[in-house]
N, C-alpha and C positions, 0 to 999 in steps of 0.2 A: 926350599919350595914354599911359596906363600899359601895362605889359607884357602884361597879360591882354587888354585891349581891342585892342592891336596884334595879338596872336596871333589873336583872333577875326576881326579884319579880314582877315588873310592866309588864314584857313581858308575864306573865301568869296570869290567872284569880285567884282571891282568892277563897276559898271554898264557900263563900257566893255568889260571882258573878257567879260561876259555877252552884250553886243551883238555883239562880234566872234565869240564862240563860235557863236551862232545864225546870224549872217550867213554865216559860212563853211559851216555845215552845209547851207545852201541849195544850195551848189555841189557838194556831194559826189556822187560817182558811187554807184550802188546797190551796187556790189561792195565799196565801202570800208566797213569796220567795225572796231570796237575790241573786242579780246578780252582778258580777264584770266585768267592761268594761275597756279596756286599755286606750283609748283616745277618748274623745268626745269634741264637741265645748262647750256644757253646759249640765250638767246632767239633768237639768230641761227640756231643749229642747229635750233631748234624751227620757226622761220619757214620755213627751207629745206625741212624735212620736209613742211610743209603744202603748199609749192609742188610738190614732187615727187609728192605724193599727189593732186594736182589739186584741193586744197581751198582754195587761195588765190586771191584776186582782187587786182588792183592797188590799193594803198592800204590793204590790211588790216594791222592792227597787233596785236601780241601783247605785252601788258604782263606781265612776270613779277614776282610778289611776291618770289620767291627764285630765285637762280641758283647752282647748285652748282659750275659751271665757267665763269663768265663770261669772255668773250674780249675782249682788248684788241689794240692794234696790235703787229705784229712778233712774234706768238706769245705775247705777255704775257697774264697773267690780269687780269680786272677783278673786284675784290672789292667787295661791296656788302652792307651790313646789310639783312636781310630786311625788306621793307615800308618802308624809310626813303628810298629814292631812286627816280628814274626809271630803270628798266631795261627797255627796250622795243625791239622790232624791227618795222620796217615793210617790207612787200614791195611793190616797184614794178616795173612794166614801163616801163623808161626811154623817154621820148619820143625818136623817131628824130633829132630835132634835136641830141641830145647824143652820138650814136653816134660822130661824127668828132672830138669834143672831150670825151672822158670826164672830164677834170679839171674841166670846167665843171659837170658833174653833182655832183661832190664840192663845188664852190663853192656851188652852189644849196642843197645840204643843210646845209653848214656855216653859210652866211649865215642860213638860217632858224632854225637852232638858236641861233646867237648872238643874233639879234634876240629870240627868245623869252626867253632868259635875261636879256638886257639890260632887258626889260620888267619884271623882278622885282626889280631892284636899282638903286641909284643909282651903284654902282661901275662902273668901266670893264671891259667884257667884250670880249675879243679872241679871235682864232683863232690858236693856235700851229700852225704848219705841221706836218703837212698838215690835221689836223682835231681838235685838242684845244681845249677851251673853257676859257679862263682868265678869272678875275676878278682884276683887278690882276695880281699876279705869282704867283697860286696856281691850281692846276688844279681846276676845278669839274666837268669832264665830258669825255667823249670820244665819238668817232663811229667806228664800224667798218663799212665798206661792203664787202660780199662779193657778187660778181657771177656770173651763170650765163649761158653762151652756147650757142646751137644753130647750129653752122656760123658764118656771119658775123653772125648776128642776136644782139643783146644782149637775151636773153629776160627775165631777172629781175635785179633789184638788191635785195639785202637790206640795209637801213639799220639798223644797231644803234646805239642811243643810250644812254649812261649819264650821268646828271646827279646830282650830290650835292645832296640836298634837306634831309633831316632828320637825317642822320648827323652825329654830333659826335665820334666816336672812330674813328681810322684806324690802320692798321698802321704801326708806326714806321719800316718800310722805305720807305714812300712819302715822297718828298722834300717835297712842297708842296701837299697836298690842302686843299680848303676846301668848305664846304657853305653853302647859303642860311641854314640855321638858325644856323650859327656867325656869320654876318654880321648877322643881324637879331634873333637871340634869340627867334624866333617859329616856331611849328609850321605846317606846310603840309599840305594835303590832296593827297597825292602822286598818286593816280589821277586826280583832277580836273586837275592840272597836266599829266599825261601825255596826257589827252584833248585839252586845249587845244593842246599841241605837235603831236599827231597831226593835228589839223585844219589847223593852220598849214602843216604839211608838205604835206598834200594840196592846199591852195590854191596853194602855191608851185609844185608840180609841174604842176598843171592850168593855172596862169596864170603861167608863168615870165616873168621880166623878160628883156629883150634880153641876149644874151651879153655885150655890151660893159658893160652895167650890172652884171651878175653879177660880172664880172671886177673892175670898179672897186670894188664894195662889198667883195669879198673882200680886195683889196689895202689898202683904206682901214682895215680892221679887223685887219690882220695883226699879230700879236704881235711886238714889238721892231723893227718896221720903222724903218729909218734909225738904229738904235741899234747899239752895239757888243755883240757876243755871243760867248761862247766855245763852240766846237763841237769835237767829237772825230771824227776819221776814222781808222779802224783804231786805232793806238796813239798817234797824234799829236793833241795839243790845240792849237788855234790860235784867235786872236781875229780877228773879221771884222765887217763891217757888214752887217746884213740889209737887202737892197734890195727884195725882192719875190719873186714867183713867176711863172714863165713859163707859156706856154700848154700845156706838157707836164706841168705840175705840179712842175717842178724849183724848188728854193729858190735864189734868186739872191743872191750875196754879193759884197762888194767889200773888198779890202785892197790888197796889192801887185798882185793879179790880180783880174779879174772872173771869178767862178766860178759854176757851176750844179751843184747836187747833186740826185740822184734820191732818192726816198724810201728810207730804210734805209741810205743811204750815209754819213750823218753823224748824230751824237747831240748833243743839246743838253746843255751843262753848266750846270745851274741850282743 
């Protein structure tokens, strides 16, 4: 197949994707819908504004063509070429089954995004703790979950997702970015892919697997599991073996000691 016909193939859904798209649509709640917005500071901020204004329903998504101040983990920015990538936020009312184990909610979202991306490439797709999406050893996307509480009630969870699709040039300060187009040399219809991911997320939330299965799948696809990896804590760099993640969302490692690190406590050296 030549490059042009391959690109045309990727611009449209396969028969399986079309079937999956419409099959999941059948299960959607009436409150769930997909909105496209031209330009926002951050899709997560925009989604939270809709929640506070009483304009959001659980499952609503906002796909931003352009973000002026995209948000990443630990206060970092997320830069994306306008119109080239999935930059989307989805508002959910988390099911009560996850209230006592919030990291399993993170696992549910990360597993779904990983599965979606794995369906678009033959390369290995993993989750770098806690919720970056990696293709082989390069970062293809990230997830930022911001929550809102009313007393003891977990009222809203804003799931922000950025996935590199058609962008081919990245800031030189980024250590290891990759996009689908760079892998396949093909163009993709980004809004259509975002809609497919949106529906897969809704289906996953409305029909969650058992917590034990969510846990097993997250661990199975954990980046660098059972491999040696350099980490930095404060000013100290050390090498350790990545063992997994515990029920509290802590990264488990093994060297001379068995250790557990909370999010933000260590930095990966890649």
